[in-house]
N, C-alpha and C positions, 0 to 999 in steps of 0.2 A: 084950523084943525078939522079933521073929518067928523061928521055927525055920527051919532050912535047907529043910525041906519047904514051909513057907509062902512062903519067899522064891522058891523055884522055881515054885510055883503062881502067885505074883504075876507073875513074869516070863513064864510061859506065857500068862497072861491078857492081858498087854500085847501079846505076839506075835499072839494071836488078834484083838485089837482092830485091830492094824495091818493084818492081812489083810483084815478087814471094811471098814476105811476105804479101803484101796487099791482094793477092788472096788466100793464103793458111793458114796463121797463124791466129788462132782465136783472139788473142790479137790485132794484127796489124789491122785486119779487122774492129775491133770495134772502133778504135781511130778516133777522130775528132780534128779539130783545137783547140776547147775548152779544150778537155782532154789533149792535148799535151802542152798547154800553160804553165802550172806550171812546167812541166818537163823541158821545154826549159829554163825557168828562172833558175832552179836548175843547169842545165848543164852550163849555162853562168857563174854562181858563181863558179862552180867547175873549169872552165877554168881560172877564175880570181885568184883562190887560187894557181893553178899550176904555173901561171905566177909569182906571188909574191914569190913562193918557188924557182923559177928559175929551175924547174924540167921540162926540155925540152921534155923528154920522155912522161911525163904526159900531157904536153901541146899538144903534137901530138895526144894522145888518146882523150883528151877532144875536140880538134878541130874536130876529127872524129865524136864524139857524136853530136856536133852541126851541122856538115854537114849532118848527117843523119836526123836531125830534119828539116833542110831546104828542103831536098829532100822529106821528108814525107809531109810537108805542100804543096809543089808543086804537089805531087802525088794526094793529096786530091783535090787541085784546078783543076787538069786535069780531075778528075772524074766528077766534076760539070761543066766542060767545061768553067771555068772562066779564068784559066791560067795554064801553065805548066812550067817546069824548064827552057825551052828555053826562055819563056817570062820573067821569073825572071832575067835570065842572060842578056838578051838583054836590058831590062829596066835599069838595073844598069849600063850597058855599055854606053847607051845613056846619062844617067845622068852624068856619069864621064866625058864624052866628052864635054857635054854642060857646066859643072861646071869648066872645065879646059881650058878656051880659051887661056891661056898662053902657053899651050902645043899644042892644036888642032886648034888654031886660031891665030890672029895677036896681041893679047893683051900682053903687057910686064909688068912684076912684078919685084919689087926690092927684096922682101924677103918673108918668110913664113907668116908674119903678113898680108902682102898685099893680099896674096892668100886667107887667112881666111876672110878678109873684102870683097873681090870680091865674095866669095862663098855665103855670106849672102845677098849681093845685088842681085845676080843672083836668089836666091830663092824667093826674093820679086818680081822680074820681072816675075817669073813663075806663079804668082798669089796668093802667100801666103800673107795674110793680116798683119801678124806679124812675126817678126823673132823668136818669142817665140813659134810659132805653132809646131815647131819640137821637143819641149821638152816633152817627154812622161809623162803623168799624174801619172803613177804608179811607176816612179823612186823613189828610197829612197831619202829622203829630202836632205841629204848631197850631193849626186851625182847630184840631180836636181839643187841645188843652184849653183854648179860648172858649169853646162851646161848653166843655165840662164846667168851667168856672162860672160861666153865665147861668147854667142850669141849676147848679147847687146854690148860687146866690139867690136865685128866684124863689127858693124855699127857706131863705134866711140863714144858710150856712155861709157866712161871709165875715170879713173884717169890717170894723166900723169906720176907720179912718185910713187915708192913703199912707200916712206916716207909719202905721202899724205894718203895712205891707212892705214898705221900704226897709224897715228894721228887720223884717223876716228875710228880705233879699240879702241884706248885709250878713245876716247870720248864715245863710246858705253859702255865700261866697267864702266866708271864713272856713266853713266845713269843707268846701271844695279845696281851698288852699292847703288845709291840713292833709287831706288825702293825696294831694299832689306831692307834698313833701314825703309822705309815706311810700308813694310809688305803687299803690295798689290799683291796677288798671280798672278792675271791675267796680271798685268803690268810687274811683274818680268819675267813671261814667254815670254812676247813680247820682252822685252829688252834682255833676254838671247838669243832669236832667232836672234836678231840684231847683238849680239856679234859673234855668230857662223857664220852668213852670212858674217860679216866683216873679220873673221878669214879665211874663205874660199877664199874670195877675195884677201886677203894678200898672201895666199898660191899661188894663180895664178901669182901674181907679182914676187914671189920667184921661179917660175917654179917648184913648188912642187904640186904633185897630192894629195889633201887632203884625198881622200879615201884610197890611198895607204899608206900615212903617218899614218893615224889612224889605219889601219889594221896592219901595222908593229908594232905599239905600243901595239895593242891588243895581237899580237903573243908574243911580248917580255914580257908583263905582265903575260900572261898565262904560259910561260916557267918558269919564276921566281917563280910564285906562286906554280906551280907543284913541283918545286925543294924544296920549303918550306914544302909542304905536305909530300914529301919523307923523309925529315929530321925529321919531327914530328913523322912519322911512325917508323923510325929507333930508336927513343927515347921512343917508346911505348906511345906516347902522342897524343891527338887530338889537333887541333889548338886552340880550345877553352880553353884548359888547359895551353897553353903557354902564357907568358906575351908578351906585345908588344916589350919589350926590347929583349927578346929571339928571337922573330920572326925577329926583325930588324937585328940581327947578321947574320941569315941565308939569309935574303933578300940581305944583302951586299955581302955575298958569291955568291949568284946567279948572281949578277950583274957582277961578274968577269968571268963568264962562256962565 
């Protein structure tokens, strides 16, 4: 691995390249924080894909893309004299020090859970009115639900046992089934949301990341369905021409892969 000196040299090289691109490249010169925003979101998802695929070489590349974006935003900030990359690094360093009094102070903690609880309490002391202020509004709903539950649990608003959460889930399912039988679309949607929220909460108690779990299922389904498509093509058939019984045979084959 590279030494600290080599790491700093590489970072300095990237800063220099960013300066040159901002001065000389027509595309880079035109970019603003607003035009970069959607690209940054895409890069974050690409990093997430690489992590789920356990493709470490791709993780390295995607981290580079994200690092470039961070430096790009800092460069734009320096041009308006609002902040630069040193301010970014120093701010996060100060935050980490203040949020880890068990490392940089005299606070003692028993475990990871106590660290999380202290983290949320410290944020409130810093002036935040709600522990939920740190949940980005634009997060996908499933990820947002997970973050909401994490944050309220950090201040003690939580169930004590997984079985309690499972019982709540069953209760929500019963309420959903009732509204389905009544046929009220608005209430069905509300209850369906409650079921999903409870499922995500239960996942937290099982130490399962619901986003990762669902994405694994997405990938598994896609792989099996594409296998089915290949089988249909080999038979010179379209899927619409195959019976469900025929498709089920190949679906079971796909599950063995």
